[in-house]
DRENZADREN-312832 format. One line per 5 residues: their letters; for each residue z, y, x of N, C-alpha, C. Coordinates in steps of 0.001 Angstrom, whole numbers, plus 500000, padded with zeros to 6 digits. Atoms other than C-alpha are relative to their C-alpha. Example, Ala and Ser with C-alpha at 12.3 -4.5 7.8 and 13.67 -1.06 7.14 Angstrom:
BEGIN
AS = 500000/498810/500890/507800/495500/512300/500000/501200/500900 | 499940/498810/499180/507140/498940/513670/500730/501090/499230
//
This chain:
BEGIN
MRDGD = 500194/499479/498639/714382/885560/512919/501259/500729/500443 | 498799/499352/499508/717284/886693/515076/499750/501476/500302 | 500139/498565/499716/717985/890401/515670/499420/500233/501387 | 500533/499829/498639/717268/889972/519391/498503/499811/500044 | 501443/500232/500047/713835/888610/518610/499283/501185/499378
RRRDR = 500634/498829/500632/713130/891527/516310/499918/501172/500968 | 500004/498889/499032/714137/894048/518970/498950/499777/501081 | 501001/500304/498972/711981/892262/521539/498594/500233/499469 | 501329/499808/500579/708991/892293/519200/499659/501476/499874 | 500257/498570/500153/709442/896041/518691/499647/500649/501338
WFPYA = 500251/499323/498724/709593/897003/522359/498936/499345/500858 | 500947/500711/499145/707198/894408/523752/498645/500721/500116 | 501292/499282/499861/703943/896315/522881/500115/501243/500877 | 499836/498803/499176/705347/899468/524482/500125/499634/501474 | 499880/500449/498613/706242/897536/527618/498637/499645/500572
VIAVL = 501353/500361/499545/702711/896150/527825/499188/501260/500292 | 500732/498741/499802/701258/899644/527408/500471/500695/501266 | 499467/499348/498800/703581/900987/530095/499481/499330/501261 | 500512/500729/498834/702516/898252/532517/498532/500335/500234 | 501420/499665/499874/698855/898963/531787/499800/501403/500551
LVTLA = 500126/498625/499512/699340/902691/532360/500348/500087/501476 | 499630/499999/498578/701100/902061/535651/498881/499395/500847 | 501097/500646/499279/698324/899704/536725/498792/500929/500109 | 501120/499061/499995/695674/902259/535719/500252/501143/500970 | 499673/498900/499089/697461/905034/537587/499907/499555/501448
AGTAR = 500077/500511/498633/697759/902841/540678/498556/499811/500427 | 501421/500172/499676/694085/901954/540494/499317/501327/500248 | 500580/498668/499802/693149/905617/540112/500417/500589/501338 | 499516/499484/498717/695334/906535/543083/499284/499329/501167 | 500706/500709/498928/693707/903829/545205/498561/500474/500103
NLDRN = 501381/499528/499983/690246/905005/544155/499893/501379/500635 | 500024/498659/499430/691046/908622/545024/500300/499958/501495 | 499714/500146/498576/692478/907456/548345/498773/499518/500746 | 501232/500489/499364/689263/905575/549098/498908/501064/499977 | 501031/498972/500159/687172/908535/547909/500653/501376/499941
PQPRL = 499324/498699/500011/688944/911729/548972/499047/501117/499590 | 500797/498858/500410/687767/915096/547726/499120/500480/501158 | 500842/499414/498953/684728/916198/549747/500180/501511/500047 | 499857/498559/499817/684904/919706/551140/498710/500588/500533 | 501201/499303/499571/682349/922304/552105/499871/499963/501516
VSDGS = 500279/500006/498562/680773/921880/555531/499500/501369/500441 | 500557/498678/499710/678779/925119/555501/499699/500685/498680 | 500226/499306/501271/678529/927792/552825/498740/500851/500013 | 501265/499282/499980/675143/929183/553853/500063/501286/500768 | 500125/498773/499223/673960/932373/555438/500287/501222/499144
PAGAR = 499742/498770/500771/675460/935660/554190/498776/500900/499915 | 501196/499158/500013/672228/937418/555148/499044/499554/498915 | 500907/500512/501015/670234/935128/552897/500450/500353/498603 | 499472/499708/501338/672511/935895/549972/499644/501404/499544 | 500247/498605/500377/671682/939583/550066/498530/500317/499772
ALHAG = 501421/499672/500010/667923/939323/550300/499270/499283/498876 | 500923/500617/500928/665515/938732/547472/498748/499633/500765 | 501119/500528/499230/662562/936727/548609/498693/500670/499591 | 501306/499390/500247/659161/938348/548934/498893/498968/500220 | 501153/500842/499745/655740/936756/548866/499853/498822/499060
SSLEA = 500164/501074/500974/656158/934473/545842/499525/500611/498689 | 500507/499536/501290/654703/934657/542359/501099/500074/498944 | 498904/499966/500959/658150/934502/540714/500484/501421/499770 | 499441/498695/500305/659785/937443/539011/501254/500251/500829 | 498848/499662/499161/662357/939242/541102/501320/499828/499269
SDELV = 498766/500130/500764/664861/938919/538268/500598/498602/500072 | 499514/501373/499917/665160/935167/538875/500771/499825/501297 | 499213/499945/498757/667959/935513/541409/500267/498625/500592 | 499725/501344/499499/668763/931803/541652/498822/499464/500799 | 501189/500519/499333/665209/930911/542578/499664/500824/501234
QHALA = 500254/499149/498835/664777/933885/544880/500921/499614/501154 | 499057/500392/498949/667876/932827/546757/499628/498633/500562 | 500421/501326/499534/666657/929232/546918/498840/500116/500980 | 501131/499801/499084/663413/930415/548512/500453/500629/501317 | 499484/499390/498777/665301/932601/550976/500709/498961/500858
DLDGL = 499321/501051/499251/667424/929603/551946/499003/499016/500596 | 501036/500852/499418/664300/927497/552424/499406/500650/501245 | 500451/499294/498796/663090/930175/554827/500982/499797/501147 | 499000/500163/498963/666366/929882/556694/500049/498600/500572 | 500003/501387/499547/665978/926104/556935/498691/499593/500663
TLPGG = 501306/500303/499426/662400/926310/558191/499879/500607/501387 | 500178/499563/498625/661851/926517/561940/498512/500155/500299 | 501418/499875/499647/658594/927414/563706/499306/498638/500018 | 500762/501246/500007/655882/924805/563322/500184/499183/498741 | 499834/500721/501257/656808/923867/559767/501135/498998/499999
VTLAG = 498844/500897/499941/659999/922056/560787/500967/500392/498886 | 499170/499688/501157/661920/921919/557497/501239/499126/500030 | 498745/500741/499883/665530/920897/557984/500593/499735/498622 | 499308/500291/501252/667435/919180/555204/501203/500913/499831 | 498865/499091/499971/670427/921331/556168/500154/500525/501421
RDGPW = 499901/499355/498683/671570/923452/559097/500905/499264/500971 | 498911/500493/499169/674466/921368/560398/499983/498492/500177 | 499699/501388/499733/675233/918039/562011/498957/499007/499524 | 500914/501065/500430/673703/914994/560299/498915/500453/499033 | 501057/499472/500866/671639/917210/557977/498891/500699/500795
RYVWP = 500945/499199/499219/669816/918974/560812/498824/499152/500511 | 501173/500823/499710/666791/916693/560671/498972/500215/498892 | 501075/499908/500990/663511/916462/558794/499842/498646/499319 | 500292/501189/500804/663344/913871/556017/498627/500196/499363 | 501289/499857/500689/659791/913218/554771/500149/500315/498520
RDASF = 499769/499738/501424/661173/913215/551225/500323/501472/499760 | 499591/498611/500197/662925/916593/551457/498876/500965/500349 | 501084/499121/499561/660055/918169/553361/498857/500000/498988 | 501066/500078/501000/657562/916938/550761/500325/500862/498787 | 499607/499172/501137/659521/918586/547969/499938/501488/500351
VAAAR = 500083/498599/499584/659727/921809/549960/498544/500457/499996 | 501420/499635/500005/655941/921805/550472/499513/500218/498569 | 500426/499856/501388/655402/921269/546740/500572/501273/499381 | 499390/498788/500545/657852/924046/545860/499297/501242/500514 | 500733/498854/499439/656080/926438/548213/498672/500191/499273
CAVGQ = 501294/499885/500671/652733/925646/546605/500171/500434/498548 | 499770/499649/501400/654228/926006/543122/500110/501498/499792 | 499852/498543/500131/654952/929689/543823/498972/500747/500841 | 501102/499339/499306/651797/930401/545794/500194/500227/501476 | 499774/499843/498558/653210/930181/549333/499275/498890/500765
YDKAF = 500797/501107/499466/650362/927987/550552/500066/499908/501523 | 499946/500056/498538/650495/928957/554219/501280/499306/500470 | 498732/500631/499615/654162/927964/554440/500004/498523/499630 | 500086/501399/500400/653461/924754/552542/499163/499208/500992 | 500860/500707/499052/650638/923828/554914/500674/499849/501356
DVLTF = 499226/500176/498766/652960/924426/557859/500865/498744/499914 | 499168/501193/500194/655277/921775/556417/499145/498741/500065 | 500874/501166/500007/652421/919361/555771/499412/499727/501381 | 500524/500180/498646/651053/919962/559267/501028/499322/500898 | 498954/500684/499230/654395/918971/560781/500036/498521/499623
LNGVR = 499981/501395/500430/654433/915803/558668/498780/499253/500513 | 501222/500620/499486/650859/915084/559662/500131/499671/501483 | 499832/500220/498564/651876/915371/563301/500926/498854/500337 | 499050/501083/499713/654676/912808/563009/499682/498742/499196 | 500296/501115/500898/652976/910444/560564/499852/498691/500786
PRSGQ = 500192/501299/499349/653040/906737/561399/498548/499553/499849 | 501401/500428/500080/649525/905628/562271/499885/498628/499358 | 499920/501274/500711/650516/902184/561033/501474/499711/499787 | 498610/500278/500292/653716/901138/559359/500618/501055/499098 | 499289/499146/500940/656348/902965/557350/500522/501262/500677
WEARY = 499381/498779/499516/657734/906463/557672/501443/499717/500398 | 498591/500079/499638/661032/906767/559485/500836/500766/498979 | 499121/499308/500938/664040/907909/557503/500027/501495/500283 | 499933/498581/499645/664148/911210/559422/499511/500207/501425 | 500565/499613/498711/662802/913076/562433/500758/501199/500554
TETGA = 499364/498854/499367/664163/915570/564946/499093/501220/499888 | 500777/498765/500018/662982/919142/565284/498727/499881/500835 | 501177/500180/499139/660553/917979/567981/499049/498941/499469 | 500864/501009/500592/659101/915269/565759/500309/498577/500410 | 499639/501352/499577/660817/912294/567369/500762/499278/498896
PVHDG = 499211/500756/500983/662113/909523/565074/501461/499947/500416 | 498567/500079/499733/665888/909397/564775/500413/498531/499912 | 499604/501403/499972/667094/905956/565839/501525/499921/499958 | 498551/500031/500182/670599/905795/564405/500444/498819/499159 | 499665/501177/500779/670522/902437/562715/499487/500018/498583
RAVQL = 500551/499947/501350/668937/903646/559511/498655/499294/499981 | 501277/500695/500140/666086/901514/558276/498901/500993/499636 | 501128/499188/500457/662616/902933/557727/500027/500027/498474 | 499952/499824/501450/662063/904153/554177/498585/500060/499447 | 501347/500093/500536/658958/903081/552350/499681/501120/499023
DGSGW = 500270/498953/500986/659392/905812/549735/499356/501228/500617 | 500620/498860/499343/658284/908376/552323/498499/500049/499798 | 501447/500034/500220/654685/907225/551886/499640/500596/498647 | 500287/499464/501326/654838/908065/548208/500228/501484/499900 | 499687/498574/500099/656489/911462/548573/498961/500855/500716
VLWAT = 500980/499217/499235/654051/912663/551236/498668/500055/499266 | 501250/500007/500771/651058/911613/549134/500081/500963/498823 | 499853/499101/501157/652417/913460/546104/499940/501460/500431 | 499987/498602/499556/653074/916677/548035/498616/500445/500456 | 501342/499646/499522/649639/916609/549660/499058/500227/498826
WFCRA = 500821/499801/501193/647943/916150/546289/500429/501267/499263 | 499471/498856/500732/650200/918765/544651/499461/501301/500584 | 500470/498791/499316/649095/921329/547240/498482/500048/500152 | 501462/500057/499915/645437/920355/546872/499535/500034/501463 | 500277/499993/498556/645372/919613/550601/499499/498652/500489
GGQYW = 500450/501331/499619/643910/916106/550561/498888/499998/501033 | 501084/499943/499019/640795/917107/552469/500500/500370/501381 | 499458/499556/498720/642798/918829/555185/500836/498915/500669 | 499109/501022/499452/645146/915882/555596/499554/498604/499545 | 500541/501251/500505/642855/913024/554642/500535/498788/500752
DMVRE = 499518/501154/499237/643974/910731/557463/501424/499634/499591 | 498625/500272/500434/647604/911092/556383/500004/499361/498612 | 500120/500587/501332/646603/910343/552788/499558/498545/500097 | 500549/501359/499912/644555/907294/553735/501004/499020/500597 | 499060/500906/499334/647135/905813/556076/501231/499722/499137
SADQI = 498814/500206/500834/650065/906346/553701/499666/499141/498783 | 500376/500788/501176/648220/904967/550674/499712/498553/500382 | 500288/501369/499570/646935/901947/552580/501275/499255/500391 | 498731/500640/499673/650456/901280/553815/500690/499497/498739 | 499417/500450/501262/651680/901121/550221/499295/498737/499522
VAELA = 500765/501171/500428/648882/898689/549374/500416/498775/500814 | 499635/501115/499131/649820/896530/552359/501393/499457/499699 | 498628/500418/500278/653448/896392/551198/500119/499157/498736 | 499894/500695/501278/652672/894878/547794/499825/498493/500184 | 500019/501458/499920/653435/891171/547548/499182/499437/498832
PDGLP = 500765/500579/501118/651648/888709/545225/500559/500299/498621 | 499433/499666/501307/654079/889609/542449/499780/501455/499623 | 500317/498609/500305/652849/893209/542641/501027/500999/500461 | 498913/499116/499587/656044/894638/544136/500191/499959/501516 | 499689/500003/498568/657069/895680/547660/501323/499283/500263
APSSD = 498725/500590/499613/659949/894145/549566/501100/501053/499891 | 498900/499018/500014/663414/895777/549422/499906/500952/501181 | 500054/498963/498968/663618/899009/551391/501126/500994/499758 | 499076/498887/500152/666113/901736/552057/499313/501109/499220 | 500560/498883/500754/665657/904725/549752/500918/501212/500130
YWERH = 499246/498756/499846/667330/908070/549046/501511/499792/499993 | 498571/500294/499883/670733/906372/548807/500404/499791/501459 | 499749/500081/498562/670410/905942/552588/500919/498825/500376 | 499228/501177/499627/671784/902421/552782/499078/498789/500025 | 500795/501219/499953/670508/898936/553517/499998/499348/498623
EKELT = 500108/500577/501327/669237/897312/550332/499543/498548/500079 | 500385/501406/500065/669095/893588/549656/499060/499727/498829 | 500886/500128/501151/667288/894062/546348/499033/501179/499961 | 500944/498912/500209/664234/896117/545496/500608/501003/499031 | 499429/498952/500839/665249/899458/543977/498914/500870/499369
LGTVA = 500892/499035/500627/663635/901887/541597/499799/501204/500912 | 500120/498902/499040/664283/904438/544350/498848/499834/500960 | 501205/500257/499210/661455/902795/546280/498772/499955/499110 | 501168/500236/500850/659157/901809/543424/499466/501289/499370 | 500457/498803/500711/659059/905131/541543/499195/500948/500890
PLLTG = 500819/499148/499140/657898/907264/544514/498666/499364/500394 | 501262/500648/499643/655271/904650/545411/498993/500100/498872 | 500901/499814/501138/653835/904812/541910/499435/501415/499992 | 500454/498609/499951/653677/908605/542162/499020/500209/501142 | 500884/499860/498849/652112/908337/545609/498626/499414/499749
LRSAV = 501303/500613/500268/649375/905953/544511/499228/500783/498938 | 500667/499129/500987/648630/908090/541433/499349/501189/500702 | 500475/498805/499301/648278/911078/543727/498837/499662/500936 | 501062/500397/499079/646147/909205/546271/498691/499757/499268 | 501216/500214/500796/643701/908128/543567/499367/501331/499636
QVATE = 500521/498674/500339/643366/911754/542489/499323/500651/501197 | 500579/499404/498789/642756/912905/546054/498658/499352/500319 | 501239/500705/499662/640141/910223/546711/498891/500310/499011 | 501001/499691/501017/638378/910942/543440/499443/501403/500195 | 500433/498619/499792/638271/914680/544091/499152/500143/501253
LQRPA = 500753/499936/498745/636927/914085/547606/498793/499066/499999 | 501133/500912/500148/634324/911615/546297/500068/498869/501035 | 499772/501180/499164/635753/908646/548175/500186/498807/499053 | 499877/501012/501052/634983/905921/545597/500644/498697/500459 | 499430/501264/499530/635939/902934/547743/501523/500084/500067
EAARW = 498546/499834/499916/639408/904267/548490/500614/500184/498615 | 499480/499768/501346/639861/905477/544914/500135/498685/499242 | 499962/501282/500704/639041/902017/543554/501111/499108/500551 | 498978/500849/499380/641296/900229/546045/501403/500449/499602 | 498663/499485/500320/644259/902490/545371/500287/499934/498512
RTAFE = 499783/500114/501447/643725/902446/541604/500395/498570/499638 | 499642/501398/500248/643836/898652/541619/501446/499733/500408 | 498623/500176/499533/647050/898733/543649/500974/500692/499057 | 499131/499286/500934/648537/901324/541308/500185/499207/498719 | 499901/500755/501244/647744/899275/538228/500847/498747/500188
TLSEA = 499202/501190/499704/649239/896189/539867/501485/500351/500085 | 498611/499583/499835/652428/898015/540861/500579/500498/498676 | 499533/499466/501279/652692/899761/537483/500344/498866/499034 | 499751/501129/500894/652412/896504/535533/501237/499233/500440 | 498847/500731/499483/654951/894817/537798/501294/500779/499759
TDRVF = 498816/499168/500230/657367/897738/537465/500451/499911/498545 | 499649/500117/501417/657232/897639/533665/500562/498613/499692 | 499562/501368/500268/657654/893868/533693/501398/499723/500546 | 498750/500344/499314/660577/893747/536113/501122/501000/499709 | 498974/498971/500188/662385/897068/535500/500120/500477/498554
GPDYP = 499948/499498/501356/661489/897886/531890/500939/499190/499129 | 500374/498692/500549/662477/898925/529306/500937/501141/500402 | 499024/498962/499692/665503/900775/530719/499833/500580/501396 | 500280/499544/498638/664303/901128/534338/501283/500324/500773 | 498784/499804/499212/667654/900627/536093/499685/500037/501482
RTPAQ = 500205/499918/498555/668161/900928/539833/499444/498704/500567 | 500502/501310/499582/667659/897206/540435/499631/499216/498757 | 500412/500743/501194/666004/894689/538125/501201/499457/499229 | 498907/500469/500849/668233/893785/535200/500154/498491/500126 | 499745/501433/499938/669886/890386/535262/499552/499289/498726
ATSFV = 500417/500585/501274/668975/889811/531617/499546/501110/499075 | 500421/499049/501021/667419/891494/528599/500451/499489/498640 | 499476/500368/501311/669030/891494/525172/498973/500333/498921 | 500914/499796/501125/666715/891026/522202/500808/499837/498710 | 499150/500033/501186/668551/891925/518992/499252/499376/498824
EPGVQ = 500805/500504/501101/665900/891385/516340/498622/500621/500102 | 501350/499443/499922/662171/891975/515876/499974/501469/499567 | 500123/498584/500313/661324/895652/515905/501051/500871/500627 | 498941/499242/499339/664479/896677/517774/499735/499999/501502 | 500263/499865/498573/664030/897986/521315/500950/499115/500809
PISVG = 499109/500821/499164/665354/895399/523820/500766/500860/500986 | 499124/499272/499094/668142/896477/526151/500232/499169/501254 | 499755/500696/498743/668461/895563/529827/501494/499869/500236 | 498609/500246/499668/671730/894092/531021/500118/499938/501519 | 499838/499971/498555/672777/894984/534565/498956/500884/500667
GGRDA = 500946/499195/499232/670969/896895/537274/500497/501396/500281 | 499430/498675/499775/672784/900222/536836/498994/501127/499879 | 500879/498831/500138/671264/903566/535871/499877/500730/501332 | 500258/499263/498769/669751/905679/538642/499239/501272/499646 | 500654/498716/500284/668717/909344/538630/498517/499992/500334
IVTVL = 501406/500030/499572/665407/908390/540247/499080/499573/498861 | 500835/500313/501161/664208/907203/536816/499201/501216/499567 | 500721/498774/500345/663164/910841/536373/498603/500033/500602 | 501288/499961/499305/660278/910199/538778/498947/499155/499280 | 500970/500765/500784/658659/907822/536274/499351/500849/498907
GPPFA = 500548/499125/501031/657958/910774/533966/499551/501325/500585 | 500447/498692/499523/656663/914362/534174/501058/500683/500857 | 501378/499670/499621/655930/916092/536477/499376/499010/500974 | 500499/500974/499027/655394/912940/538571/499054/498983/499381 | 500842/500948/500724/653631/910856/535915/499868/500476/498565
PARPV = 500128/499629/501414/652300/911322/532380/501171/499463/499183 | 498856/500378/500826/654959/911120/529683/499714/498724/499222 | 500034/501193/500852/655681/907824/527937/501316/499936/499235 | 498759/500019/500773/658213/907444/525116/501075/499095/500583 | 498997/500924/499470/659913/904417/526695/500670/500574/501242
VSTAI = 499436/499394/498794/660386/906312/529950/500890/501189/499632 | 499179/498861/500424/661651/909464/528223/501341/499526/499456 | 498757/500559/500509/664231/907339/526406/500902/499550/501143 | 499227/500468/498841/665316/905779/529711/500580/501178/500785 | 499517/498823/499270/665603/909200/531370/501173/500639/499269
DSAHA = 498924/499372/500765/667709/910663/528566/501261/499133/500000 | 498854/500907/499971/669932/907585/528505/500694/500055/501349 | 499417/499922/498663/670426/907724/532277/500757/501308/500191 | 499324/498708/499873/671303/911416/532091/501368/499964/499326 | 498728/500082/500719/673996/910708/529504/501013/499147/500760
VLTQP = 499091/500911/499299/675456/907828/531519/500478/500592/501322 | 499693/499531/498643/675368/909596/534898/500670/501370/500042 | 499343/498694/500004/676836/912943/533795/501495/499837/500264 | 498612/500072/499576/680219/913457/535455/500892/500911/499154 | 499096/499100/500720/683321/915060/533927/499877/501462/500416
NGGVT = 500145/498607/499562/682625/918157/536034/498692/500625/499546 | 501217/499448/500586/679252/918570/534302/498731/499716/500746 | 501180/500342/499221/676911/917523/537093/499669/498525/499875 | 500514/501362/500089/675210/914221/537770/500296/499237/501285 | 499835/500883/498860/676013/911311/540056/498681/499267/500250
PGEDW = 501289/500653/499736/673106/909523/541804/499763/498734/499196 | 500222/501248/500707/673721/906217/540064/501252/499457/499365 | 498876/500620/500693/675895/904155/537794/500838/499166/500953 | 499292/500814/499020/676793/901926/540728/500357/500788/501257 | 499590/499140/498894/677400/904885/543049/501519/500021/500058
RADGV = 498540/499991/499895/680934/905386/544325/500623/500839/498879 | 499362/499377/501178/683263/906290/541457/501021/501034/500446 | 499094/498978/499474/684696/909499/542888/500001/501287/499187 | 500014/498807/500840/683921/912016/540142/499242/501173/500573 | 500730/498922/499328/681700/914044/542485/498562/500039/499497
SWTPQ = 501399/499819/500396/678351/915449/541323/499157/500371/501211 | 500954/499699/498930/675309/915702/543571/498926/500918/499443 | 500924/499001/500551/673085/918713/543153/498537/499561/499994 | 501407/500404/500115/669721/917071/544004/499729/499186/498745 | 500212/500827/501185/670155/914527/541224/500158/500817/498721
TALFA = 499881/499093/501141/671361/917196/538804/498714/500791/499818 | 501243/499225/500061/668282/919235/539671/498810/499126/499614 | 501077/500898/500428/666024/916184/539221/499954/499891/498481 | 499973/500054/501468/667171/915911/535614/499581/501345/499399 | 500463/498689/500479/666619/919666/535205/498482/500087/500066
LSAAA = 501456/499979/499849/663067/919338/536533/499340/499101/498955 | 500557/500919/500990/662406/916330/534294/500029/500622/498610 | 499892/499381/501325/663661/918177/531222/498995/501135/499845 | 500942/498874/500075/661603/921284/532011/498572/499509/499846 | 501375/500501/500027/658429/919270/532606/499684/499267/498704
RGDHA = 500220/500696/501279/658938/917343/529347/500189/500919/498801 | 499896/499038/501096/659441/920516/527310/501384/500199/499449 | 498619/499828/500454/663218/920249/526904/500621/501158/500782 | 499569/498824/499245/663914/923787/528060/501496/500257/499883 | 498564/499774/500166/667448/923879/526661/500793/499218/501039
TANNL = 499304/500815/499003/668611/921009/528858/499738/500520/501400 | 500346/499502/498665/666753/922362/531881/500771/501275/500320 | 499280/498740/499758/668289/925816/531504/501499/499778/500142 | 498569/500297/499881/671766/924387/530981/500340/499443/501382 | 499752/500578/498676/671504/922371/534187/499797/501033/501103
LDWLA = 500180/498924/499017/670131/925344/536126/501196/500947/499982 | 498806/499140/500094/673020/927440/534832/501185/499345/500701 | 498902/500718/499336/675454/924772/536005/499854/500078/501518 | 500234/499902/498562/673864/924751/539449/500288/501413/500506 | 499767/498611/499596/673949/928546/539598/501486/500329/500031
DHRTT = 498566/499703/500092/677617/928584/538605/500826/499325/501085 | 499237/500758/499012/678620/926185/541364/499417/500141/501405 | 500478/499705/498644/677018/927803/544383/501162/500440/500883 | 498981/499550/499056/678904/928837/547488/500189/501509/499882 | 499735/498563/500051/680296/932319/548076/498808/500824/500467
TGALP = 501201/499280/499568/677023/933270/549770/498841/499820/499025 | 501064/500224/500975/674992/932043/546791/499128/498804/500296 | 500811/501155/499625/673667/928891/548481/500316/498803/499105 | 499823/501225/500763/673149/925622/546626/500554/498913/500916 | 499388/501016/499141/675490/922974/548072/499453/498608/499693
EKVNR = 500400/501387/500223/674913/919251/548362/500747/499378/498825 | 499150/500639/500993/677788/918339/546039/500877/501033/499296 | 498937/499255/500667/680335/919688/543571/501122/498996/499769 | 498938/501000/500055/683706/917968/543818/500755/500013/498668 | 499275/500152/501263/686228/917017/541150/500693/501282/499558
DLEPA = 499353/498727/500325/687859/920450/541342/498989/501112/499728 | 501086/499053/500278/684489/922116/540611/499744/500936/501172 | 500259/499216/498792/684269/923376/544195/498728/499510/500678 | 501144/500436/499199/681045/923364/546224/500478/499137/501169 | 499613/500919/498929/681127/920569/548797/498763/499530/500746
GEAPL = 501101/500477/499189/679021/919065/551552/499280/501144/500688 | 500798/499015/499287/676258/920953/553295/499411/501029/499042 | 500654/498935/500767/674890/924285/552032/499349/500970/500981 | 500831/500463/501113/672183/925217/551590/499387/498636/500289 | 500673/501291/499892/670436/921904/550937/498551/500177/499559
AWTAA = 501418/499736/500250/666637/921968/551117/499496/499296/498747 | 500523/500766/501148/666000/919260/548520/500404/500677/498693 | 499548/499334/501219/668111/920986/545868/499290/501326/499797 | 500672/498705/500118/666609/924397/546615/498560/499823/499525 | 501389/500239/500395/663078/922997/546303/499912/499563/498542
LVVLT = 500009/500460/501391/663895/921254/543029/500274/501139/499021 | 499725/498847/500850/665313/924462/541575/498743/500859/499851 | 501244/499226/500055/662097/926306/542460/498984/499309/499084 | 500947/500747/500833/659984/923560/540859/500407/500047/498521 | 499533/499955/501383/662151/923544/537729/499715/501350/499368
STALH = 500268/498670/500526/661861/927290/537295/498508/500186/499727 | 501448/499896/500204/658098/927077/537715/499576/499250/498746 | 500331/500771/501199/657917/924369/535048/500444/500727/498734 | 499513/499256/501163/659979/926542/532690/499120/501206/499698 | 500814/498789/500198/657763/929590/533227/498532/499708/499757
GSLPI = 501407/500352/500186/654484/927718/532990/499858/498504/499894 | 500135/501448/499986/653629/924180/533931/499751/499548/501433 | 500264/500596/498707/653307/921859/536891/498918/498926/499839 | 501021/501053/500105/650356/919549/537617/500643/498619/500014 | 499498/501367/500072/650877/915866/536858/498882/499072/500488
PG = 501047/500909/499525/648960/913216/538835/499650/498953/498957 | 500419/501019/500969/646918/910835/536739/499610/500591/498675
//
């Protein structure tokens, strides 16, 4: 071999590595350019930061939760209008966010405030058809191009059951549950629908299916407690159909969309789904939204590991934009799931992370960016409600439908 060939062989691997590093750096730069650092829109109310909340069953020493409740008060207008946030595109009522706020209120004994929220939802409920993505302060649907969201039917049913208010809001329960039943196709699943990712979906997502399962579980409980056997039987049949279809199509890993394939290694080894992407909404398949199942707990823990960002929080999904930003509602969902399943260490660690990344006024923001700075809107109602529910689960327990 000639000396020139030897020299080329020595430097060639380093040249390849250098090219790869340059390519990686360029790709990272392009990704950061496409996904710039989000910044804080609002840092919350200074007045709310100074006040501990009265009228709840929580201990005054739980400052994070007390502040979350105070911020929920600040986001609640007369008539039970519960805003997702105070500013711009957040200043609307999402059935999902409002449902979680109602449940959080009931969890700490604030039933009058919870019923105000449910009364507003009852006033804007669709007499036939799906819930709109969001509503104005006056109760009008927001027509901004967003599709209706079928998951709203499930969330409202769960909150109504959670607050033991099925008799007071029976028409809302019946109409929402029957709408879910009407959506199920012969294969046992609904059609694709927009969900909490707030985008048009061409495939059915777990973000739609999981809340519907919780909603039907809750509706069966309400009907049974109110001695409505016909409705209870109809909704139980629909639940069993949807549950079996969900396990068949999404199991065993329960990704965001049905897996393209399933890998079977050998008899006795748990099969693994290929494709579909992890989604934080897998938490809704387990406590406190459904009884615990080992296969679901495994899927939740696996999703948490995959979706944890370098900054310590959680991204909504594996196929979410790769910007290194954590979202506090999804982080809090994993905290709630851990607390309800008895994993208090994980729940407390996630609550500590949320507490450490609040705004200067103490409000919980929508996001935490790559520089560990609060970002997006603050306070955010969904995150605040989830923190309250998580704390309640840590200090006692939460009811589970079914």
